[in-house]
PAZAPA-4460 file (N, C-alpha, C; in steps of 0.05 Angstrom, whole numbers, plus 32768, in hexadecimal, padded with zeros to 4 digits):
% residues 312
    n_x    n_y    n_z   ca_x   ca_y   ca_z    c_x    c_y    c_z   seq   type   mol
   9182   9836   85D6   9167   981D   85C9   9155   9827   85DE     1      M     A
   9140   982B   85D3   9126   9836   85D9   9116   9818   85E4     2      K     A
   9107   981E   85F5   90FA   9805   85FD   90D3   980A   8605     3      T     A
   90CA   97FC   85F8   90A5   9805   8600   9099   97E2   85FF     4      S     A
   9080   97EB   8603   9075   97D4   8607   906A   97CE   85E5     5      D     A
   905D   97E4   85D9   9057   97DF   85BE   9060   97F4   85AF     6      L     A
   9066   97F5   8599   9071   9802   8583   9063   9809   8571     7      L     A
   905A   981E   8562   9043   9822   8551   905D   9836   8534     8      I     A
   905B   9821   851B   906B   982A   8509   905C   983A   84F2     9      L     A
   905E   9852   84FD   904F   986A   84E8   9034   987D   84F9    10      G     A
   9033   9896   84E9   901F   98A4   84FC   900A   98AB   84EC    11      A     A
   9006   98A4   84D7   8FF0   98A7   84C4   8FD0   98A0   84D4    12      G     A
   8FBA   98A3   84CD   8FA0   98A6   84D7   8F9B   988F   84E5    13      P     A
   8FB2   986D   84D5   8FAB   9859   84F0   8FB4   9859   8505    14      A     A
   8FD0   9864   8501   8FE3   9864   8511   8FE4   987A   8531    15      G     A
   8FD6   9890   8522   8FCC   9899   8536   8FB4   9894   854A    16      L     A
   8F9D   988C   853F   8F8E   987A   8549   8F99   985F   855E    17      A     A
   8FA4   9856   8552   8FB8   9848   8561   8FC0   984D   857D    18      A     A
   8FCE   9862   8577   8FD8   9873   8587   8FCB   987F   85A7    19      A     A
   8FAD   9884   859A   8F9E   9890   85AD   8F91   9877   85BA    20      I     A
   8F89   9866   85B0   8F81   9851   85BE   8F90   9846   85CB    21      Y     A
   8FAE   9843   85C8   8FC7   9832   85D3   8FBF   9843   85EF    22      A     A
   8FC8   9857   85F1   8FC6   986D   8609   8FB0   9871   8615    23      D     A
   8F95   9872   860E   8F7F   9869   8619   8F83   984D   862D    24      R     A
   8F8C   9839   861C   8F95   981E   8637   8FAE   981A   8637    25      A     A
   8FB9   9837   864B   8FD2   983C   8659   8FE1   982F   8653    26      A     A
   8FEC   9827   8634   9004   9819   862E   9019   9823   862B    27      L     A
   902E   9819   8627   9044   982B   862A   904A   9824   8609    28      D     A
   904E   9842   85FF   9049   983B   85E2   9058   985C   85D3    29      C     A
   906C   9850   85C0   9072   9861   85B2   906F   985E   8595    30      V     A
   906A   987C   8589   9067   9881   8564   907C   9887   8556    31      T     A
   9084   9871   8543   9096   9886   8535   908A   9890   8517    32      I     A
   909B   989E   8513   9084   98AF   84EE   90A5   98B5   84E6    33      E     A
   90A6   98AC   84CB   90C2   98B6   84C2   90BE   98D9   84AF    34      Q     A
   90A3   98DE   84AE   9096   98F5   849E   9089   9906   84AE    35      G     A
   9074   990E   84A8   9062   9920   84B3   9048   9912   84C3    36      T     A
   9040   9921   84D3   9028   990E   84E2   9012   9912   84CB    37      F     A
   9004   98F6   84D3   8FEA   98F9   84C5   8FF4   98E6   84A9    38      G     A
   900C   98E4   8499   9018   98D5   8484   9002   98DA   8478    39      G     A
   8FF6   98D8   8460   8FEA   98E3   8442   8FCA   98F4   8444    40      Q     A
   8FC5   98EF   8461   8FB0   98FF   8465   8FB5   9921   846C    41      L     A
   8FD5   9919   846A   8FDA   9943   8474   8FCF   994A   8454    42      G     A
   8FDD   993A   8439   8FD0   9944   8421   8FB7   9947   8412    43      L     A
   8FA8   993B   841E   8F8E   993A   841D   8F80   9955   8417    44      T     A
   8F77   995F   8406   8F6B   9984   840F   8F56   997F   8413    45      D     A
   8F3E   9975   840E   8F2A   9974   8421   8F1B   9957   8428    46      L     A
   8F10   9955   843F   8F04   993D   8449   8EE8   9942   844B    47      I     A
   8ED3   992E   8442   8EB4   993A   8443   8EAD   991E   8452    48      D     A
   8EBF   9905   8452   8EB1   98ED   845A   8EBC   98DE   8474    49      N     A
   8EBF   98F6   8484   8ED2   98ED   84A0   8EB1   98ED   84B3    50      Y     A
   8EA5   98E4   84BD   8E8C   98E4   84D4   8E98   98FA   84E3    51      P     A
   8E84   9913   84E3   8E8B   9927   84F7   8E91   993A   84F4    52      G     A
   8EA0   993D   84DD   8EB9   994C   84D8   8EB7   9956   84C1    53      L     A
   8EA3   9963   84B1   8E94   9967   849E   8EB0   997A   848B    54      E     A
   8EB2   9980   8475   8EC8   998A   846A   8ED9   9996   8473    55      N     A
   8EF1   9988   8480   8F03   998A   848E   8F21   9983   8480    56      I     A
   8F37   9995   847A   8F45   998E   846D   8F5B   9978   8476    57      S     A
   8F60   9966   8467   8F7D   994F   8479   8F8A   9959   8487    58      G     A
   8F95   996B   8480   8FAC   9977   8492   8FA5   9984   84AE    59      F     A
   8F90   998D   84B4   8F78   9994   84C9   8F7B   997C   84DD    60      E     A
   8F69   9969   84CD   8F68   994A   84D4   8F83   993B   84E3    61      L     A
   8F8D   9946   84D1   8FAA   9932   84E2   8FB8   9942   84EC    62      A     A
   8FB3   9958   84F1   8FBF   9965   850E   8FAA   9968   8524    63      E     A
   8F90   9965   8523   8F84   9961   8539   8F88   993C   8540    64      K     A
   8F8F   992D   8532   8F8F   9915   853D   8FB3   9913   8555    65      M     A
   8FC3   991F   8542   8FD7   9920   854E   8FD7   9937   8561    66      H     A
   8FC9   9941   8569   8FC4   9953   8585   8FB9   9940   8599    67      A     A
   8F9F   993D   8594   8F98   9922   859B   8FA8   9911   85AB    68      H     A
   8FB2   9901   859E   8FC5   98E6   85AB   8FDC   98F7   85BE    69      A     A
   8FE7   990F   85AE   8FF8   991A   85C3   8FE8   9928   85DF    70      E     A
   8FD4   9929   85E2   8FC3   9937   85F1   8FC0   991B   8607    71      H     A
   8FC3   98FE   85FB   8FB9   98E8   860C   8FCF   98E5   861B    72      L     A
   8FEA   98ED   8614   9006   98E1   8619   9017   98D7   8602    73      G     A
   900B   98D0   85F0   901D   98C2   85D4   9037   98D0   85DB    74      A     A
   904E   98BF   85D1   9065   98C4   85CD   906E   98BC   85AD    75      R     A
   907C   98CF   85A7   9085   98CD   8586   9099   98CE   857F    76      F     A
   90AA   98BB   856F   90C4   98C4   8567   90C7   98C4   8543    77      E     A
   90D7   98D2   8541   90DD   98E2   851F   90F4   98CB   8518    78      L     A
   90E9   98BB   850C   9103   98A6   8504   90F6   9897   84E9    79      D     A
   9108   9886   84E0   910C   9871   84BF   9106   9859   84CC    80      T     A
   90F6   984A   84CD   90FB   982C   84D6   9103   9817   84B6    81      V     A
   911B   980D   84CA   9120   97FB   84A6   9120   97E1   84A6    82      E     A
   911C   97CE   84C5   9113   97BB   84C9   910A   97AB   84E5    83      S     A
   90FA   979E   84E7   90F0   9796   84F5   90F9   9774   8501    84      V     A
   90FE   9771   851C   910B   9751   851F   90F9   9747   852F    85      A     A
   90F4   9736   8536   90EB   9720   8546   90F6   970C   8559    86      W     A
   90F1   970E   8576   9100   96FA   857E   90FB   96EC   858E    87      D     A
   90EB   96D1   8580   90DA   96BF   858B   90DC   96B9   85AD    88      A     A
   90F3   96B0   85B6   90F6   96AB   85CC   90F1   96BD   85E2    89      E     A
   90FD   96D7   85E2   90FA   96EF   85F5   90D9   96FC   85E9    90      S     A
   90CB   96F3   85D9   90B3   9703   85CD   90B0   971F   85D2    91      R     A
   90CF   9721   85C1   90D2   9744   85BD   90DC   974A   859D    92      R     A
   90D3   9761   859A   90D0   976C   857B   90EB   978B   857A    93      F     A
   90FD   9780   856C   9117   9794   8567   9112   97A7   854D    94      T     A
   9109   97C0   8553   9109   97D3   8539   9122   97E2   8536    95      T     A
   9129   97E0   851C   913E   97F3   8516   9137   9803   850F    96      Y     A
   913F   981F   8514   913D   983E   84FD   914F   9843   84F9    97      G     A
   9154   985C   84EC   9166   9869   84E0   9182   9872   84FE    98      L     A
   916C   9880   8511   9179   988E   851B   9178   987F   853D    99      A     A
   9169   986A   853B   9164   9859   855E   915A   9844   8554   100      E     A
   9164   9830   8569   9157   9812   856A   9144   9816   858B   101      T     A
   912A   980A   8579   9118   97FC   858B   9111   97E6   859A   102      Y     A
   9104   97DC   85B0   90FE   97C4   85B9   90E6   97C1   85C5   103      T     A
   90D0   97AB   85B8   90B7   97B6   85CA   90A7   9799   85C2   104      S     A
   9096   9799   85D0   908C   9777   85D4   9073   9776   85C1   105      K     A
   906B   9787   85B6   9053   9792   85A2   905D   97A2   8587   106      A     A
   9055   97A1   8572   9054   97BB   8563   903C   97B6   8545   107      V     A
   9039   97CC   8547   9021   97CE   852D   902C   97E0   851A   108      I     A
   9027   97D1   8504   9036   97E0   84E9   9019   97F2   84D9   109      V     A
   9024   9807   84E1   900B   981E   84D0   901F   982D   84C4   110      A     A
   902E   981C   84AC   9044   9834   8498   9035   983D   8481   111      S     A
   901A   982E   847F   9009   9842   8465   9024   9833   844E   112      G     A
   9023   9848   8439   9029   9846   8421   9032   985E   840E   113      G     A
   9040   985D   83FC   9047   9872   83EF   9039   986E   83D2   114      T     A
   9037   9885   83C1   902B   987C   83A3   9035   9868   839C   115      P     A
   9027   9861   8388   902E   984D   8373   9032   9855   8355   116      R     A
   904D   9853   834F   9046   9863   8330   903C   984C   8325   117      P     A
   9038   9865   8307   9028   985B   82E9   903D   984A   82E0   118      A     A
   9055   984B   82DD   9065   9838   82CD   906D   9840   82AD   119      G     A
   905D   9857   82A4   9068   9862   828A   9085   986A   828C   120      F     A
   908B   986E   826E   90A8   987C   8271   90A6   989E   8276   121      L     A
   90C1   9898   8282   90BA   98BB   8283   90B4   98CA   82A2   122      G     A
   909B   98AB   82B0   909B   98B6   82C0   90AC   98C2   82DC   123      E     A
   90C5   98A9   82DB   90D6   98BA   82F1   90E9   98CC   82E9   124      D     A
   90E8   98D4   82CB   90F6   98F1   82BE   90EA   9907   82C7   125      T     A
   90D1   9909   82CB   90C3   9922   82D5   90B0   9916   82EB   126      F     A
   90BE   990A   82FA   90B0   9910   8318   90BC   9928   8325   127      R     A
   90A2   9934   832F   90A4   9954   8341   90AB   9962   832A   128      G     A
   90A9   9962   8312   90AB   997C   8300   909A   9975   82EF   129      H     A
   9084   9968   82E8   9072   9961   82D9   9066   9949   82DA   130      G     A
   906D   9938   82F7   9057   991C   82EF   905A   9929   8308   131      V     A
   903E   9925   831E   9040   992A   8342   902D   990D   8342   132      S     A
   902B   990C   8364   9019   98FB   8370   9004   9905   8384   133      Y     A
   9008   9921   8386   8FFA   992A   8399   8FEB   9946   838F   134      C     A
   8FD4   993E   838C   8FC3   995B   837C   8FBF   9976   8395   135      A     A
   8FC0   9975   83A5   8FC3   997F   83BE   8FE3   9995   83C4   136      T     A
   8FF3   9984   83BE   9008   9994   83C2   9012   999F   83A0   137      C     A
   9006   9992   838D   9016   99A3   8372   9000   99A9   8367   138      D     A
   8FDE   99A4   8369   8FD1   99B1   8359   8FD4   99D0   834F   139      G     A
   8FDB   99E5   8362   8FDD   9A00   835C   8FF3   9A04   8352   140      M     A
   900A   99F2   833D   9024   99FD   8334   900F   99F6   8313   141      F     A
   8FF6   99E7   8310   8FE2   99E0   82F8   8FD3   99F7   82F2   142      Y     A
   8FD1   9A10   8301   8FB5   9A23   82FE   8FBB   9A26   82DC   143      R     A
   8FA1   9A25   82D5   8F9B   9A27   82B0   8FAA   9A21   829D   144      D     A
   8FB2   9A08   82AB   8FBD   99F3   829F   8FAC   99CD   8298   145      K     A
   8FBC   99C9   8282   8FAD   99AB   8281   8FBA   9990   8296   146      L     A
   8FAA   9982   82A0   8FB7   9974   82B2   8FA7   995E   82A9   147      C     A
   8FBA   9946   82AA   8FB6   992B   82A5   8FB1   9919   82BD   148      Y     A
   8FA1   990C   82CC   8F9B   98FC   82D4   8F99   98DD   82D0   149      V     A
   8FAF   98D0   82E7   8FB1   98B4   82DE   8F9F   989E   82EC   150      V     A
   8F90   988E   82F1   8F7F   9882   8307   8F66   9884   82F8   151      G     A
   8F55   986D   82FF   8F39   9866   8305   8F2C   9867   831E   152      G     A
   8F34   9867   8336   8F28   9862   8353   8F1A   9878   835C   153      G     A
   8F1C   9875   837D   8F0C   988F   8383   8F24   98A8   8387   154      N     A
   8F39   989F   838A   8F58   98B9   838B   8F4F   98C0   837B   155      T     A
   8F50   98B3   8364   8F53   98C4   834F   8F43   98D1   8341   156      A     A
   8F28   98CF   8340   8F0F   98E0   833D   8F0F   98ED   8352   157      C     A
   8F10   98EC   8366   8F1A   9906   8376   8F30   991A   8377   158      E     A
   8F42   9916   8371   8F5B   9924   836D   8F57   9931   8348   159      E     A
   8F48   991F   833A   8F44   9929   8329   8F30   9948   8326   160      A     A
   8F1C   9945   8338   8F0B   9952   833F   8F14   9972   8351   161      E     A
   8F25   9969   8361   8F37   997B   836E   8F4A   998E   8355   162      F     A
   8F52   997B   8349   8F60   9987   8337   8F4A   99A0   831E   163      L     A
   8F3A   999B   831C   8F28   99B4   8305   8F28   99CE   8321   164      T     A
   8F37   99CD   8336   8F33   99E8   8342   8F45   99FD   8334   165      R     A
   8F5C   99F2   8329   8F7A   99FE   8323   8F79   99F2   82FF   166      F     A
   8F78   99E4   82F9   8F73   99DE   82D8   8F6C   99EB   82CD   167      A     A
   8F6F   99E7   82AD   8F57   99EC   829D   8F45   99DA   8297   168      S     A
   8F49   99CD   8292   8F4D   99AA   828B   8F5B   9998   8298   169      K     A
   8F4E   9987   82A2   8F5B   9963   82A5   8F49   994A   829B   170      V     A
   8F5D   993D   8293   8F56   9928   8280   8F58   9910   8299   171      V     A
   8F46   98FA   829A   8F4D   98F0   82A5   8F52   98CD   8291   172      L     A
   8F6E   98C9   829B   8F74   98AE   828F   8F72   9898   829D   173      V     A
   8F59   9888   8294   8F5A   986E   829B   8F5D   9853   828B   174      V     A
   8F6B   983A   8293   8F6F   9830   8280   8F5B   9819   8283   175      R     A
   8F46   9813   828A   8F30   9803   828D   8F19   9812   8279   176      K     A
   8F05   9801   827F   8EF1   980E   826F   8ED5   9816   827A   177      D     A
   8EDC   981F   8292   8ED1   9828   82AA   8EDF   9838   82C0   178      H     A
   8ED7   9845   82CC   8EDA   9855   82EC   8ED5   983A   830A   179      L     A
   8EEF   9839   8318   8EE7   9832   8329   8ED8   983C   8340   180      R     A
   8ED6   985B   8341   8ED6   985D   8359   8EB9   985F   8360   181      A     A
   8EB4   9869   8377   8E90   9864   838B   8E7F   9876   8373   182      Q     A
   8E6A   9875   8374   8E58   987F   835D   8E4F   989B   835E   183      P     A
   8E53   989F   8374   8E57   98C6   837E   8E6B   98D3   836C   184      T     A
   8E80   98C2   8373   8E9E   98CA   8369   8E98   98C5   8341   185      L     A
   8E93   98BB   833D   8E8E   98B7   8322   8E7B   98CA   8313   186      I     A
   8E62   98D0   8320   8E4F   98E7   831E   8E65   98FE   8316   187      A     A
   8E76   9908   832A   8E7C   9918   832D   8E8D   9924   8319   188      N     A
   8E9E   9906   830C   8EB0   991A   82F6   8EA4   9910   82DE   189      V     A
   8E93   98FF   82E6   8E84   9907   82C3   8E73   9920   82B5   190      T     A
   8E6B   9925   82D5   8E5D   9939   82CD   8E6D   994F   82C7   191      E     A
   8E8B   9959   82D6   8E94   9973   82DD   8E9C   9977   82BC   192      N     A
   8E9B   998A   82B4   8E9F   9990   8295   8EC0   9993   8290   193      P     A
   8ED0   999F   829D   8EE8   99A3   8299   8EF5   997F   82A2   194      K     A
   8EEC   9973   82A4   8EFC   9954   82A2   8EF6   994B   8288   195      I     A
   8F10   993C   8280   8F02   9929   826C   8F09   990B   8273   196      E     A
   8EF5   98FB   8269   8EF8   98DF   8270   8EFF   98D2   8254   197      L     A
   8F22   98C1   825C   8F25   98AF   824C   8F2E   98A3   8251   198      R     A
   8F18   9887   8246   8F18   9869   8257   8F28   9855   8241   199      L     A
   8F31   983E   8244   8F41   9833   823E   8F5A   9837   8234   200      N     A
   8F67   9847   8243   8F72   985D   8234   8F90   985E   8253   201      T     A
   8FB5   9859   8247   8FBF   9864   825A   8FD7   9879   824D   202      R     A
   8FE4   9888   825D   8FF8   988A   8257   9014   9877   8251   203      I     A
   901F   987F   823A   9038   9867   822E   9050   9879   823E   204      A     A
   9051   989A   8234   906F   989A   8230   9069   98C0   823B   205      A     A
   9072   98CA   8248   9077   98E4   8248   9095   98EF   823C   206      L     A
   9097   9900   8234   90AC   990A   821E   90A6   9929   8227   207      E     A
   90C9   9930   8228   90CC   994B   8225   90ED   9956   8226   208      G     A
   90F0   996D   822A   910B   9976   823F   910E   9975   8256   209      G     A
   910F   9993   8261   910E   998B   827D   90F4   998D   8288   210      M     A
   90E0   9999   827B   90C1   998C   827C   90B5   9989   826E   211      L     A
   909B   9970   8273   908E   9965   8259   9088   9975   8246   212      P     A
   907F   9965   8233   907B   997A   821A   9067   9967   8206   213      E     A
   9067   994D   820C   9056   9931   81FD   9056   9924   8211   214      R     A
   9038   9916   8207   902B   9900   8212   9027   98EE   8201   215      V     A
   902C   98D2   820E   9032   98BA   81F0   9018   98AD   81FD   216      I     A
   8FFC   98B0   81F1   8FDC   989D   81FD   8FE3   9890   81EC   217      L     A
   8FDE   9874   8200   8FD5   9855   81F0   8FB8   9845   81F4   218      E     A
   8FA9   9847   81DB   8F93   982B   81E4   8F9B   9817   81F4   219      D     A
   8F8F   9811   81FE   8F91   97F8   8213   8F8A   97DE   8206   220      T     A
   8F6E   97E2   81F1   8F6A   97CF   81EC   8F73   97C9   81D0   221      R     A
   8F80   97DB   81C1   8F8B   97E0   819F   8FAC   97DC   81A6   222      T     A
   8FB0   97EC   81BE   8FD1   97F1   81B6   8FE4   9809   81AA   223      G     A
   8FC6   980F   819A   8FC7   9827   818C   8FD3   9846   8197   224      E     A
   8FEB   9850   8196   8FED   9868   819E   8FF1   9883   8191   225      Q     A
   8FEC   9891   819D   8FE6   98B3   8195   8FF4   98C8   81A9   226      H     A
   9005   98DB   819D   9013   98EE   81B1   9005   990F   81A5   227      T     A
   9000   9915   81C3   9000   992F   81C6   9010   9944   81D4   228      E     A
   9015   9957   81C8   902B   9969   81C9   9026   9980   81D9   229      E     A
   902B   9992   81E5   9020   99A6   81F0   903F   99B2   81F8   230      Y     A
   903D   99D3   8200   9055   99E2   820C   9064   99D7   821E   231      E     A
   9076   99DC   821F   9086   99CF   823E   907C   99DF   8255   232      P     A
   9072   99D6   8268   906D   99DD   827E   904A   99E0   827E   233      G     A
   9040   99DC   8269   901D   99EE   8267   9012   99CC   8274   234      S     A
   901B   99BD   8277   9014   99A4   8283   901C   998C   829A   235      F     A
   900A   997A   82A5   901D   9970   82BA   900E   995A   82BD   236      G     A
   9016   993F   82CD   9006   9924   82CD   900C   991B   82F4   237      V     A
   8FEF   9917   82EE   8FE9   9909   830A   8FE5   98F3   8311   238      F     A
   8FF2   98E4   831A   8FEE   98C5   831D   8FE2   98C1   833C   239      V     A
   8FC7   98AD   833F   8FB6   98A9   8353   8FAE   9884   834C   240      F     A
   8FC5   9879   834F   8FBA   985A   8351   8FC7   984D   8360   241      I     A
   8FC4   9857   8378   8FCE   9847   8390   8FDB   9849   839F   242      G     A
   8FDA   9838   83B1   8FFC   983A   83C7   900C   982C   83C6   243      N     A
   9024   9828   83C0   903C   980D   83CD   9039   9808   83E5   244      I     A
   9028   97F4   83F6   902C   97F6   8419   904D   97F7   8422   245      P     A
   9053   9803   8437   9071   9805   843D   9076   97EA   8452   246      A     A
   906E   97D7   8449   9074   97BD   845D   9083   97B4   8457   247      S     A
   90A5   97BB   844F   90B8   97AD   8449   90CD   97A9   8467   248      E     A
   90C4   97B2   8478   90D8   97B2   848E   90CC   979C   84A2   249      A     A
   90B0   978E   849D   90A9   9774   84A8   90B2   976B   8499   250      V     A
   90B3   9767   847F   90A8   9752   8468   90B1   9729   846F   251      R     A
   90C3   9727   8483   90CE   970E   848E   90B6   9702   849E   252      G     A
   90A4   971A   84AB   9095   9716   84CB   907D   9712   84BE   253      L     A
   906F   9714   84AB   9055   9718   84A2   9049   970B   8484   254      V     A
   9035   9707   8481   902A   96F4   8468   9021   971D   8457   255      D     A
   9023   9714   8436   901E   9726   842B   9016   9724   8412   256      V     A
   9002   9736   8404   8FF8   972C   83F1   9003   972F   83D9   257      N     A
   9001   9737   83BA   9010   9731   83A7   901D   974E   83A0   258      E     A
   900F   9762   83B9   900F   977B   83B1   901D   978B   83C8   259      F     A
   902B   9774   83DA   9037   977D   83F4   9022   9786   8404   260      G     A
   9010   9789   8411   9000   978F   8420   8FFB   9773   8439   261      E     A
   9007   977B   844B   9004   9770   846A   8FE4   9763   8465   262      I     A
   8FE0   9741   8474   8FCF   973A   846F   8FC4   9738   8492   263      R     A
   8FAD   9739   8497   8FA7   973A   84B2   8F8C   9730   84B3   264      T     A
   8F85   9724   84D1   8F6A   971C   84D9   8F5C   973A   84DC   265      N     A
   8F49   9737   84ED   8F3C   974B   84EC   8F37   975A   8509   266      E     A
   8F4C   9746   8513   8F59   975A   852D   8F78   9762   8527   267      A     A
   8F7D   9767   8515   8F99   9770   84FF   8FAA   9769   850C   268      M     A
   8FAF   9749   8515   8FC4   9733   8517   8FCC   9732   8502   269      E     A
   8FE5   972B   8504   8FF9   971E   84DF   9000   9701   84F4   270      T     A
   9007   96FD   84DE   9014   96EB   84E1   902B   96E0   84F8   271      A     A
   9039   96F5   8506   904D   96F4   851C   9040   9701   8533   272      T     A
   9037   96F3   854A   9033   96F8   8562   9034   9714   8569   273      P     A
   9025   971E   8577   9033   973A   857F   9030   974D   8566   274      G     A
   9031   9745   8552   9037   975A   8537   901D   975E   8529   275      L     A
   9010   977E   852F   8FF9   9781   8519   8FFF   9799   8505   276      F     A
   8FEB   979A   84FB   8FEF   97A3   84DD   8FCC   97B8   84DC   277      A     A
   8FCE   97CE   84D1   8FBA   97E3   84CC   8FB9   97FA   84B9   278      A     A
   8FA5   97FE   84BA   8FA3   9814   849E   8FAF   9813   8483   279      G     A
   8FB4   981E   8472   8FBE   981B   8453   8FD7   9800   8451   280      D     A
   8FE9   97FB   8461   8FFE   97E9   845E   8FF3   97D3   845D   281      V     A
   8FD5   97C1   8467   8FCC   97AD   8465   8FBB   97A2   8454   282      R     A
   8FAA   978D   844A   8F9C   9783   843D   8F80   9796   8440   283      E     A
   8F70   9799   8437   8F5B   979E   8440   8F40   97AD   842B   284      K     A
   8F2C   97A9   8428   8F19   97A9   840C   8F14   97D0   840A   285      P     A
   8F1A   97DD   8425   8F13   9802   8421   8F28   980C   8432   286      L     A
   8F31   981D   841C   8F42   9830   842A   8F43   9849   8429   287      R     A
   8F34   984E   8443   8F29   986C   8449   8F35   9872   8467   288      Q     A
   8F36   988C   846C   8F45   989A   8485   8F30   9885   849C   289      I     A
   8F16   9885   849C   8F05   9879   84AE   8F12   985F   84B4   290      V     A
   8F13   984F   84A0   8F17   9837   84A1   8F37   982C   84AE   291      T     A
   8F4D   9847   84A5   8F6C   9844   84B7   8F5B   9844   84CB   292      A     A
   8F54   9856   84D4   8F50   9862   84EC   8F3E   9844   84FA   293      V     A
   8F31   983D   84FE   8F2C   9823   8500   8F3C   9808   8504   294      A     A
   8F47   980C   84EB   8F63   97F2   84F3   8F73   97F4   8505   295      D     A
   8F75   9815   850B   8F88   981A   8529   8F86   981D   8540   296      G     A
   8F62   9822   8542   8F5E   981A   8560   8F5C   97F7   8569   297      A     A
   8F53   97EA   854E   8F50   97CC   8554   8F69   97BE   8559   298      I     A
   8F8C   97C8   8547   8F99   97C6   854D   8F9C   97C2   856E   299      A     A
   8FA2   97E5   856F   8FA9   97EA   858C   8F9F   97D6   85A6   300      A     A
   8F89   97D3   85A1   8F72   97BC   85B0   8F76   97A2   85B5   301      T     A
   8F7E   979C   859B   8F8A   9784   859F   8FA5   9781   85A6   302      S     A
   8FB4   9799   85A4   8FCD   9795   85B3   8FCC   9799   85CC   303      A     A
   8FBB   97A4   85DA   8FBC   97A5   85EF   8FBB   978B   85FC   304      A     A
   8F9B   9785   85EE   8F98   9762   85F7   8FB5   9750   8601   305      L     A
   8FB8   974F   85DC   8FD8   9743   85E1   8FF1   973E   85F3   306      Y     A
   8FED   9757   85FD   900C   9768   8611   8FFE   9759   8631   307      L     A
   8FE5   9763   8632   8FD6   9755   864A   8FD5   973C   8647   308      G     A
   8FD7   9729   863A   8FD9   970A   8638   8FF0   96FC   863A   309      A     A
   900A   970D   8636   901C   96FF   8632   9033   970C   864B   310      I     A
   904A   9700   8657   9053   96FE   866D   906E   96EE   8665   311      V     A
   9085   970C   866A   909F   970D   865E   90B4   970F   8677   312      I     A
***
């Protein structure tokens, strides 16, 4: 069993920022990550809206954040967290991982989320060979091919434009009658000759053999469907409709909304004393790297204040 004052769950932008601020506050802190340092940040091709770092790749920014935290003395563990328990009498948390058990006086949940599936028939069947959730990872496999992109928000627009570097054509499929992205992103999409925008449309099903061959599209207003058929391997579907927050490990200790996002106050405090949440795992109006980093800094500062106030 490993013991620390503060345990941070996740080493994405929020978790790494929290680790940096925790180390600057001289806290005995351990950060647990189950995958890649930087989280989904490492899967982002190009970032041009992070202040002071113009046109930097997500992988490079993740590396810089991780190196910064390590330089300050941050400690990291590779493990998968299954659950977190709180003992009110001792005011300690016990975090159960697959490899180790951890005890701490405070916990910051910065576990992010996983891509939300669109829910069409055949999505699971062709996941990884025709259906993707990462344009940076898989875009190169669709050079000179057709790509469908599902979603109408910032990420969908950004990734649709990114895919035009490879694809012969990108069809942006949007359930509603409008895009929900920022105006500049909408302009980029609508002005790009390689992007075809289809509003009031959803993918109802994806069919084929080893690879998808047919896309069944449905009009969301009338329910009318039509099929578009292609040669196997000549097209792919990319889904960008948000994330499922990784909040399961603390569900019994926090309040969540209908999407499973953790509710916090401005200090990143949850319903349990000493338990904080930061980044995409929490309920918030804007999900960007800069807001995740801010969340992490606030959470670590709040944790430091909490740890300074308790006597065990």
